[in-house]
N, CA, C, O and CB atoms as a CASP TS submission, in Angstrom:
PFRMAT TS
TARGET T0000
AUTHOR 0000-0000-0000
METHOD Language model
MODEL 1
PARENT N/A
ATOM      1  N   MET     1       1.561  14.696   3.462  1.00  0.00           N
ATOM      2  CA  MET     1       2.588  13.747   3.833  1.00  0.00           C
ATOM      3  C   MET     1       3.803  13.901   2.922  1.00  0.00           C
ATOM      4  O   MET     1       4.934  13.993   3.400  1.00  0.00           O
ATOM      5  CB  MET     1       2.045  12.317   3.774  1.00  0.00           C
ATOM      6  N   ILE     2       3.576  13.927   1.646  1.00  0.00           N
ATOM      7  CA  ILE     2       4.679  14.032   0.691  1.00  0.00           C
ATOM      8  C   ILE     2       5.345  15.402   0.790  1.00  0.00           C
ATOM      9  O   ILE     2       6.571  15.508   0.736  1.00  0.00           O
ATOM     10  CB  ILE     2       4.176  13.784  -0.745  1.00  0.00           C
ATOM     11  N   ALA     3       4.536  16.447   0.933  1.00  0.00           N
ATOM     12  CA  ALA     3       5.087  17.809   1.018  1.00  0.00           C
ATOM     13  C   ALA     3       6.007  17.976   2.223  1.00  0.00           C
ATOM     14  O   ALA     3       6.956  18.760   2.182  1.00  0.00           O
ATOM     15  CB  ALA     3       3.953  18.833   1.092  1.00  0.00           C
ATOM     16  N   LEU     4       5.725  17.236   3.298  1.00  0.00           N
ATOM     17  CA  LEU     4       6.553  17.319   4.507  1.00  0.00           C
ATOM     18  C   LEU     4       7.639  16.246   4.545  1.00  0.00           C
ATOM     19  O   LEU     4       8.332  16.086   5.550  1.00  0.00           O
ATOM     20  CB  LEU     4       5.677  17.199   5.745  1.00  0.00           C
ATOM     21  N   GLU     5       7.781  15.507   3.432  1.00  0.00           N
ATOM     22  CA  GLU     5       8.836  14.508   3.230  1.00  0.00           C
ATOM     23  C   GLU     5       8.773  13.323   4.194  1.00  0.00           C
ATOM     24  O   GLU     5       9.807  12.818   4.632  1.00  0.00           O
ATOM     25  CB  GLU     5      10.168  15.167   3.360  1.00  0.00           C
ATOM     26  N   TYR     6       7.556  12.883   4.521  1.00  0.00           N
ATOM     27  CA  TYR     6       7.394  11.647   5.283  1.00  0.00           C
ATOM     28  C   TYR     6       7.304  10.507   4.284  1.00  0.00           C
ATOM     29  O   TYR     6       6.500  10.554   3.353  1.00  0.00           O
ATOM     30  CB  TYR     6       6.124  11.695   6.214  1.00  0.00           C
ATOM     31  N   SER     7       8.123   9.488   4.471  1.00  0.00           N
ATOM     32  CA  SER     7       8.134   8.378   3.520  1.00  0.00           C
ATOM     33  C   SER     7       7.101   7.304   3.871  1.00  0.00           C
ATOM     34  O   SER     7       6.694   6.531   3.004  1.00  0.00           O
ATOM     35  CB  SER     7       9.519   7.758   3.465  1.00  0.00           C
ATOM     36  N   LYS     8       6.678   7.254   5.133  1.00  0.00           N
ATOM     37  CA  LYS     8       5.706   6.250   5.559  1.00  0.00           C
ATOM     38  C   LYS     8       4.479   6.925   6.170  1.00  0.00           C
ATOM     39  O   LYS     8       4.594   7.880   6.937  1.00  0.00           O
ATOM     40  CB  LYS     8       6.342   5.273   6.571  1.00  0.00           C
ATOM     41  N   TRP     9       3.314   6.413   5.818  1.00  0.00           N
ATOM     42  CA  TRP     9       2.072   6.935   6.374  1.00  0.00           C
ATOM     43  C   TRP     9       2.047   6.784   7.894  1.00  0.00           C
ATOM     44  O   TRP     9       1.535   7.660   8.591  1.00  0.00           O
ATOM     45  CB  TRP     9       0.870   6.221   5.752  1.00  0.00           C
ATOM     46  N   GLU    10       2.588   5.693   8.410  1.00  0.00           N
ATOM     47  CA  GLU    10       2.567   5.444   9.852  1.00  0.00           C
ATOM     48  C   GLU    10       3.244   6.579  10.619  1.00  0.00           C
ATOM     49  O   GLU    10       2.765   6.989  11.676  1.00  0.00           O
ATOM     50  CB  GLU    10       3.254   4.111  10.171  1.00  0.00           C
ATOM     51  N   ASN    11       4.356   7.085  10.089  1.00  0.00           N
ATOM     52  CA  ASN    11       5.068   8.177  10.751  1.00  0.00           C
ATOM     53  C   ASN    11       4.263   9.474  10.691  1.00  0.00           C
ATOM     54  O   ASN    11       4.213  10.219  11.669  1.00  0.00           O
ATOM     55  CB  ASN    11       6.447   8.382  10.108  1.00  0.00           C
ATOM     56  N   PHE    12       3.645   9.741   9.569  1.00  0.00           N
ATOM     57  CA  PHE    12       2.838  10.944   9.415  1.00  0.00           C
ATOM     58  C   PHE    12       1.575  10.862  10.266  1.00  0.00           C
ATOM     59  O   PHE    12       1.125  11.863  10.824  1.00  0.00           O
ATOM     60  CB  PHE    12       2.474  11.159   7.944  1.00  0.00           C
ATOM     61  N   HIS    13       1.015   9.669  10.359  1.00  0.00           N
ATOM     62  CA  HIS    13      -0.187   9.452  11.166  1.00  0.00           C
ATOM     63  C   HIS    13       0.084   9.793  12.636  1.00  0.00           C
ATOM     64  O   HIS    13      -0.785  10.348  13.309  1.00  0.00           O
ATOM     65  CB  HIS    13      -0.671   7.988  11.034  1.00  0.00           C
ATOM     66  N   LYS    14       1.264   9.471  13.132  1.00  0.00           N
ATOM     67  CA  LYS    14       1.643   9.816  14.511  1.00  0.00           C
ATOM     68  C   LYS    14       1.663  11.327  14.703  1.00  0.00           C
ATOM     69  O   LYS    14       1.236  11.823  15.746  1.00  0.00           O
ATOM     70  CB  LYS    14       3.023   9.221  14.861  1.00  0.00           C
ATOM     71  N   VAL    15       2.151  12.060  13.715  1.00  0.00           N
ATOM     72  CA  VAL    15       2.198  13.519  13.781  1.00  0.00           C
ATOM     73  C   VAL    15       0.784  14.080  13.848  1.00  0.00           C
ATOM     74  O   VAL    15       0.509  14.997  14.622  1.00  0.00           O
ATOM     75  CB  VAL    15       2.953  14.100  12.566  1.00  0.00           C
ATOM     76  N   ILE    16      -0.104  13.532  13.039  1.00  0.00           N
ATOM     77  CA  ILE    16      -1.500  13.988  13.054  1.00  0.00           C
ATOM     78  C   ILE    16      -2.128  13.713  14.412  1.00  0.00           C
ATOM     79  O   ILE    16      -2.809  14.578  14.962  1.00  0.00           O
ATOM     80  CB  ILE    16      -2.316  13.295  11.938  1.00  0.00           C
ATOM     81  N   LYS    17      -1.910  12.533  14.956  1.00  0.00           N
ATOM     82  CA  LYS    17      -2.469  12.196  16.272  1.00  0.00           C
ATOM     83  C   LYS    17      -1.925  13.135  17.354  1.00  0.00           C
ATOM     84  O   LYS    17      -2.677  13.554  18.235  1.00  0.00           O
ATOM     85  CB  LYS    17      -2.148  10.727  16.634  1.00  0.00           C
ATOM     86  N   ASN    18      -0.641  13.470  17.301  1.00  0.00           N
ATOM     87  CA  ASN    18      -0.060  14.413  18.263  1.00  0.00           C
ATOM     88  C   ASN    18      -0.679  15.798  18.110  1.00  0.00           C
ATOM     89  O   ASN    18      -0.936  16.479  19.103  1.00  0.00           O
ATOM     90  CB  ASN    18       1.466  14.495  18.083  1.00  0.00           C
ATOM     91  N   ALA    19      -0.915  16.211  16.879  1.00  0.00           N
ATOM     92  CA  ALA    19      -1.554  17.506  16.636  1.00  0.00           C
ATOM     93  C   ALA    19      -2.983  17.507  17.177  1.00  0.00           C
ATOM     94  O   ALA    19      -3.456  18.529  17.675  1.00  0.00           O
ATOM     95  CB  ALA    19      -1.552  17.838  15.126  1.00  0.00           C
ATOM     96  N   MET    20      -3.660  16.386  17.085  1.00  0.00           N
ATOM     97  CA  MET    20      -5.023  16.271  17.622  1.00  0.00           C
ATOM     98  C   MET    20      -5.016  16.410  19.148  1.00  0.00           C
ATOM     99  O   MET    20      -5.893  17.060  19.716  1.00  0.00           O
ATOM    100  CB  MET    20      -5.655  14.918  17.212  1.00  0.00           C
ATOM    101  N   VAL    21      -4.042  15.810  19.799  1.00  0.00           N
ATOM    102  CA  VAL    21      -3.919  15.923  21.254  1.00  0.00           C
ATOM    103  C   VAL    21      -3.630  17.373  21.646  1.00  0.00           C
ATOM    104  O   VAL    21      -4.229  17.901  22.581  1.00  0.00           O
ATOM    105  CB  VAL    21      -2.803  14.985  21.783  1.00  0.00           C
ATOM    106  N   ALA    22      -2.708  18.009  20.924  1.00  0.00           N
ATOM    107  CA  ALA    22      -2.377  19.412  21.207  1.00  0.00           C
ATOM    108  C   ALA    22      -3.597  20.305  21.015  1.00  0.00           C
ATOM    109  O   ALA    22      -3.829  21.225  21.800  1.00  0.00           O
ATOM    110  CB  ALA    22      -1.225  19.890  20.301  1.00  0.00           C
ATOM    111  N   CYS    23      -4.358  20.038  19.997  1.00  0.00           N
ATOM    112  CA  CYS    23      -5.580  20.794  19.712  1.00  0.00           C
ATOM    113  C   CYS    23      -6.577  20.628  20.860  1.00  0.00           C
ATOM    114  O   CYS    23      -7.157  21.605  21.335  1.00  0.00           O
ATOM    115  CB  CYS    23      -6.213  20.331  18.373  1.00  0.00           C
ATOM    116  N   GLU    24      -6.768  19.397  21.295  1.00  0.00           N
ATOM    117  CA  GLU    24      -7.693  19.116  22.398  1.00  0.00           C
ATOM    118  C   GLU    24      -7.214  19.769  23.699  1.00  0.00           C
ATOM    119  O   GLU    24      -8.022  20.312  24.452  1.00  0.00           O
ATOM    120  CB  GLU    24      -7.843  17.594  22.595  1.00  0.00           C
ATOM    121  N   ASN    25      -5.918  19.721  23.961  1.00  0.00           N
ATOM    122  CA  ASN    25      -5.358  20.332  25.169  1.00  0.00           C
ATOM    123  C   ASN    25      -5.495  21.852  25.172  1.00  0.00           C
ATOM    124  O   ASN    25      -5.460  22.482  26.229  1.00  0.00           O
ATOM    125  CB  ASN    25      -3.898  19.955  25.308  1.00  0.00           C
ATOM    126  N   SER    26      -5.651  22.433  23.988  1.00  0.00           N
ATOM    127  CA  SER    26      -5.835  23.877  23.870  1.00  0.00           C
ATOM    128  C   SER    26      -7.316  24.256  23.816  1.00  0.00           C
ATOM    129  O   SER    26      -7.668  25.393  23.502  1.00  0.00           O
ATOM    130  CB  SER    26      -5.119  24.397  22.626  1.00  0.00           C
ATOM    131  N   ASN    27      -8.171  23.290  24.126  1.00  0.00           N
ATOM    132  CA  ASN    27      -9.630  23.478  24.149  1.00  0.00           C
ATOM    133  C   ASN    27     -10.229  23.818  22.790  1.00  0.00           C
ATOM    134  O   ASN    27     -11.216  24.550  22.711  1.00  0.00           O
ATOM    135  CB  ASN    27      -9.982  24.566  25.121  1.00  0.00           C
ATOM    136  N   TYR    28      -9.644  23.296  21.728  1.00  0.00           N
ATOM    137  CA  TYR    28     -10.217  23.430  20.400  1.00  0.00           C
ATOM    138  C   TYR    28     -11.015  22.173  20.083  1.00  0.00           C
ATOM    139  O   TYR    28     -10.733  21.097  20.611  1.00  0.00           O
ATOM    140  CB  TYR    28      -9.114  23.676  19.334  1.00  0.00           C
ATOM    141  N   ASN    29     -12.002  22.317  19.227  1.00  0.00           N
ATOM    142  CA  ASN    29     -12.820  21.192  18.814  1.00  0.00           C
ATOM    143  C   ASN    29     -12.058  20.386  17.756  1.00  0.00           C
ATOM    144  O   ASN    29     -11.866  20.855  16.635  1.00  0.00           O
ATOM    145  CB  ASN    29     -14.195  21.676  18.266  1.00  0.00           C
ATOM    146  N   ILE    30     -11.635  19.195  18.109  1.00  0.00           N
ATOM    147  CA  ILE    30     -10.852  18.351  17.203  1.00  0.00           C
ATOM    148  C   ILE    30     -11.618  18.077  15.923  1.00  0.00           C
ATOM    149  O   ILE    30     -11.044  18.135  14.836  1.00  0.00           O
ATOM    150  CB  ILE    30     -10.478  17.032  17.882  1.00  0.00           C
ATOM    151  N   VAL    31     -12.898  17.781  16.031  1.00  0.00           N
ATOM    152  CA  VAL    31     -13.703  17.452  14.856  1.00  0.00           C
ATOM    153  C   VAL    31     -13.730  18.623  13.871  1.00  0.00           C
ATOM    154  O   VAL    31     -13.785  18.414  12.660  1.00  0.00           O
ATOM    155  CB  VAL    31     -15.135  17.076  15.275  1.00  0.00           C
ATOM    156  N   GLY    32     -13.692  19.833  14.380  1.00  0.00           N
ATOM    157  CA  GLY    32     -13.700  20.994  13.517  1.00  0.00           C
ATOM    158  C   GLY    32     -12.414  21.175  12.731  1.00  0.00           C
ATOM    159  O   GLY    32     -12.414  21.829  11.687  1.00  0.00           O
ATOM    160  N   TYR    33     -11.322  20.608  13.215  1.00  0.00           N
ATOM    161  CA  TYR    33     -10.027  20.768  12.559  1.00  0.00           C
ATOM    162  C   TYR    33      -9.517  19.496  11.892  1.00  0.00           C
ATOM    163  O   TYR    33      -8.765  19.564  10.920  1.00  0.00           O
ATOM    164  CB  TYR    33      -9.019  21.239  13.555  1.00  0.00           C
ATOM    165  N   PHE    34      -9.917  18.350  12.400  1.00  0.00           N
ATOM    166  CA  PHE    34      -9.438  17.071  11.872  1.00  0.00           C
ATOM    167  C   PHE    34     -10.618  16.140  11.626  1.00  0.00           C
ATOM    168  O   PHE    34     -11.023  15.399  12.522  1.00  0.00           O
ATOM    169  CB  PHE    34      -8.424  16.416  12.844  1.00  0.00           C
ATOM    170  N   SER    35     -11.157  16.174  10.448  1.00  0.00           N
ATOM    171  CA  SER    35     -12.248  15.265  10.093  1.00  0.00           C
ATOM    172  C   SER    35     -11.642  13.981   9.548  1.00  0.00           C
ATOM    173  O   SER    35     -10.952  13.993   8.528  1.00  0.00           O
ATOM    174  CB  SER    35     -13.219  15.915   9.049  1.00  0.00           C
ATOM    175  N   GLU    36     -11.906  12.866  10.238  1.00  0.00           N
ATOM    176  CA  GLU    36     -11.357  11.586   9.800  1.00  0.00           C
ATOM    177  C   GLU    36     -12.261  10.977   8.743  1.00  0.00           C
ATOM    178  O   GLU    36     -13.476  10.890   8.923  1.00  0.00           O
ATOM    179  CB  GLU    36     -11.189  10.620  10.993  1.00  0.00           C
ATOM    180  N   VAL    37     -11.665  10.561   7.651  1.00  0.00           N
ATOM    181  CA  VAL    37     -12.385   9.923   6.557  1.00  0.00           C
ATOM    182  C   VAL    37     -11.804   8.524   6.409  1.00  0.00           C
ATOM    183  O   VAL    37     -10.595   8.348   6.264  1.00  0.00           O
ATOM    184  CB  VAL    37     -12.272  10.748   5.213  1.00  0.00           C
ATOM    185  N   ARG    38     -12.680   7.545   6.448  1.00  0.00           N
ATOM    186  CA  ARG    38     -12.216   6.161   6.308  1.00  0.00           C
ATOM    187  C   ARG    38     -12.624   5.633   4.946  1.00  0.00           C
ATOM    188  O   ARG    38     -13.765   5.794   4.513  1.00  0.00           O
ATOM    189  CB  ARG    38     -12.788   5.257   7.438  1.00  0.00           C
ATOM    190  N   LYS    39     -11.678   5.005   4.285  1.00  0.00           N
ATOM    191  CA  LYS    39     -11.921   4.395   2.986  1.00  0.00           C
ATOM    192  C   LYS    39     -11.477   2.944   3.056  1.00  0.00           C
ATOM    193  O   LYS    39     -10.753   2.550   3.970  1.00  0.00           O
ATOM    194  CB  LYS    39     -11.175   5.160   1.846  1.00  0.00           C
ATOM    195  N   THR    40     -11.907   2.166   2.105  1.00  0.00           N
ATOM    196  CA  THR    40     -11.422   0.796   1.998  1.00  0.00           C
ATOM    197  C   THR    40     -10.736   0.635   0.646  1.00  0.00           C
ATOM    198  O   THR    40     -11.130   1.244  -0.348  1.00  0.00           O
ATOM    199  CB  THR    40     -12.587  -0.234   2.165  1.00  0.00           C
ATOM    200  N   SER    41      -9.720  -0.184   0.636  1.00  0.00           N
ATOM    201  CA  SER    41      -8.964  -0.449  -0.575  1.00  0.00           C
ATOM    202  C   SER    41      -8.876  -1.960  -0.760  1.00  0.00           C
ATOM    203  O   SER    41      -8.534  -2.688   0.172  1.00  0.00           O
ATOM    204  CB  SER    41      -7.545   0.198  -0.511  1.00  0.00           C
ATOM    205  N   LYS    42      -9.181  -2.419  -1.954  1.00  0.00           N
ATOM    206  CA  LYS    42      -9.103  -3.850  -2.236  1.00  0.00           C
ATOM    207  C   LYS    42      -7.645  -4.286  -2.322  1.00  0.00           C
ATOM    208  O   LYS    42      -6.811  -3.598  -2.910  1.00  0.00           O
ATOM    209  CB  LYS    42      -9.847  -4.192  -3.546  1.00  0.00           C
ATOM    210  N   MET    43      -7.360  -5.419  -1.738  1.00  0.00           N
ATOM    211  CA  MET    43      -6.017  -5.985  -1.757  1.00  0.00           C
ATOM    212  C   MET    43      -5.939  -7.053  -2.850  1.00  0.00           C
ATOM    213  O   MET    43      -6.964  -7.610  -3.242  1.00  0.00           O
ATOM    214  CB  MET    43      -5.646  -6.584  -0.368  1.00  0.00           C
ATOM    215  N   PRO    44      -4.730  -7.344  -3.345  1.00  0.00           N
ATOM    216  CA  PRO    44      -4.578  -8.318  -4.435  1.00  0.00           C
ATOM    217  C   PRO    44      -5.096  -9.717  -4.101  1.00  0.00           C
ATOM    218  O   PRO    44      -5.544 -10.442  -4.989  1.00  0.00           O
ATOM    219  CB  PRO    44      -3.134  -8.414  -4.817  1.00  0.00           C
ATOM    220  N   ASN    45      -5.034 -10.098  -2.817  1.00  0.00           N
ATOM    221  CA  ASN    45      -5.462 -11.450  -2.424  1.00  0.00           C
ATOM    222  C   ASN    45      -6.964 -11.532  -2.165  1.00  0.00           C
ATOM    223  O   ASN    45      -7.453 -12.556  -1.688  1.00  0.00           O
ATOM    224  CB  ASN    45      -4.707 -11.895  -1.179  1.00  0.00           C
ATOM    225  N   GLY    46      -7.703 -10.455  -2.475  1.00  0.00           N
ATOM    226  CA  GLY    46      -9.148 -10.460  -2.288  1.00  0.00           C
ATOM    227  C   GLY    46      -9.601  -9.830  -0.985  1.00  0.00           C
ATOM    228  O   GLY    46     -10.800  -9.655  -0.771  1.00  0.00           O
ATOM    229  N   GLY    47      -8.677  -9.490  -0.120  1.00  0.00           N
ATOM    230  CA  GLY    47      -9.017  -8.850   1.150  1.00  0.00           C
ATOM    231  C   GLY    47      -9.281  -7.362   0.977  1.00  0.00           C
ATOM    232  O   GLY    47      -9.192  -6.815  -0.122  1.00  0.00           O
ATOM    233  N   VAL    48      -9.606  -6.729   2.089  1.00  0.00           N
ATOM    234  CA  VAL    48      -9.876  -5.299   2.085  1.00  0.00           C
ATOM    235  C   VAL    48      -9.048  -4.641   3.178  1.00  0.00           C
ATOM    236  O   VAL    48      -8.952  -5.165   4.288  1.00  0.00           O
ATOM    237  CB  VAL    48     -11.389  -5.012   2.285  1.00  0.00           C
ATOM    238  N   LYS    49      -8.452  -3.498   2.870  1.00  0.00           N
ATOM    239  CA  LYS    49      -7.636  -2.761   3.832  1.00  0.00           C
ATOM    240  C   LYS    49      -8.328  -1.429   4.131  1.00  0.00           C
ATOM    241  O   LYS    49      -8.778  -0.739   3.216  1.00  0.00           O
ATOM    242  CB  LYS    49      -6.179  -2.532   3.286  1.00  0.00           C
ATOM    243  N   LYS    50      -8.411  -1.069   5.422  1.00  0.00           N
ATOM    244  CA  LYS    50      -8.983   0.207   5.807  1.00  0.00           C
ATOM    245  C   LYS    50      -7.915   1.295   5.693  1.00  0.00           C
ATOM    246  O   LYS    50      -6.784   1.114   6.146  1.00  0.00           O
ATOM    247  CB  LYS    50      -9.557   0.141   7.245  1.00  0.00           C
ATOM    248  N   ILE    51      -8.276   2.404   5.096  1.00  0.00           N
ATOM    249  CA  ILE    51      -7.360   3.529   4.922  1.00  0.00           C
ATOM    250  C   ILE    51      -7.949   4.729   5.643  1.00  0.00           C
ATOM    251  O   ILE    51      -9.118   5.065   5.456  1.00  0.00           O
ATOM    252  CB  ILE    51      -7.116   3.844   3.408  1.00  0.00           C
ATOM    253  N   TYR    52      -7.132   5.373   6.469  1.00  0.00           N
ATOM    254  CA  TYR    52      -7.571   6.546   7.206  1.00  0.00           C
ATOM    255  C   TYR    52      -6.979   7.788   6.559  1.00  0.00           C
ATOM    256  O   TYR    52      -5.782   7.848   6.278  1.00  0.00           O
ATOM    257  CB  TYR    52      -7.166   6.452   8.698  1.00  0.00           C
ATOM    258  N   GLN    53      -7.835   8.779   6.328  1.00  0.00           N
ATOM    259  CA  GLN    53      -7.390  10.049   5.792  1.00  0.00           C
ATOM    260  C   GLN    53      -8.003  11.147   6.643  1.00  0.00           C
ATOM    261  O   GLN    53      -8.983  10.918   7.352  1.00  0.00           O
ATOM    262  CB  GLN    53      -7.779  10.206   4.288  1.00  0.00           C
ATOM    263  N   TYR    54      -7.433  12.322   6.575  1.00  0.00           N
ATOM    264  CA  TYR    54      -7.929  13.460   7.364  1.00  0.00           C
ATOM    265  C   TYR    54      -8.127  14.664   6.462  1.00  0.00           C
ATOM    266  O   TYR    54      -7.323  14.941   5.572  1.00  0.00           O
ATOM    267  CB  TYR    54      -6.952  13.808   8.517  1.00  0.00           C
ATOM    268  N   LYS    55      -9.213  15.367   6.714  1.00  0.00           N
ATOM    269  CA  LYS    55      -9.501  16.594   5.994  1.00  0.00           C
ATOM    270  C   LYS    55      -9.413  17.727   6.992  1.00  0.00           C
ATOM    271  O   LYS    55     -10.113  17.705   8.005  1.00  0.00           O
ATOM    272  CB  LYS    55     -10.899  16.549   5.298  1.00  0.00           C
ATOM    273  N   GLY    56      -8.579  18.710   6.737  1.00  0.00           N
ATOM    274  CA  GLY    56      -8.471  19.862   7.605  1.00  0.00           C
ATOM    275  C   GLY    56      -9.567  20.870   7.319  1.00  0.00           C
ATOM    276  O   GLY    56      -9.798  21.228   6.164  1.00  0.00           O
ATOM    277  N   GLU    57     -10.235  21.325   8.351  1.00  0.00           N
ATOM    278  CA  GLU    57     -11.317  22.310   8.212  1.00  0.00           C
ATOM    279  C   GLU    57     -10.949  23.550   8.999  1.00  0.00           C
ATOM    280  O   GLU    57     -11.355  23.685  10.154  1.00  0.00           O
ATOM    281  CB  GLU    57     -12.682  21.733   8.701  1.00  0.00           C
ATOM    282  N   MET    58     -10.204  24.443   8.419  1.00  0.00           N
ATOM    283  CA  MET    58      -9.792  25.634   9.168  1.00  0.00           C
ATOM    284  C   MET    58     -10.562  26.810   8.766  1.00  0.00           C
ATOM    285  O   MET    58     -10.346  27.900   9.296  1.00  0.00           O
ATOM    286  CB  MET    58      -8.349  25.914   8.994  1.00  0.00           C
TER
END
């Protein structure tokens, strides 16, 4: 995200989702290229926020 100069995760996340669609449309296995990893992060008010990350497996 930082290397491609995206300032917000939401904008970069859209790019990843578009790449996943393109991959699927080309008959590639999405799971083989985009492994989604979910983490949780504690918030200051005691809540928990879900964080989505992707690991590329090429």
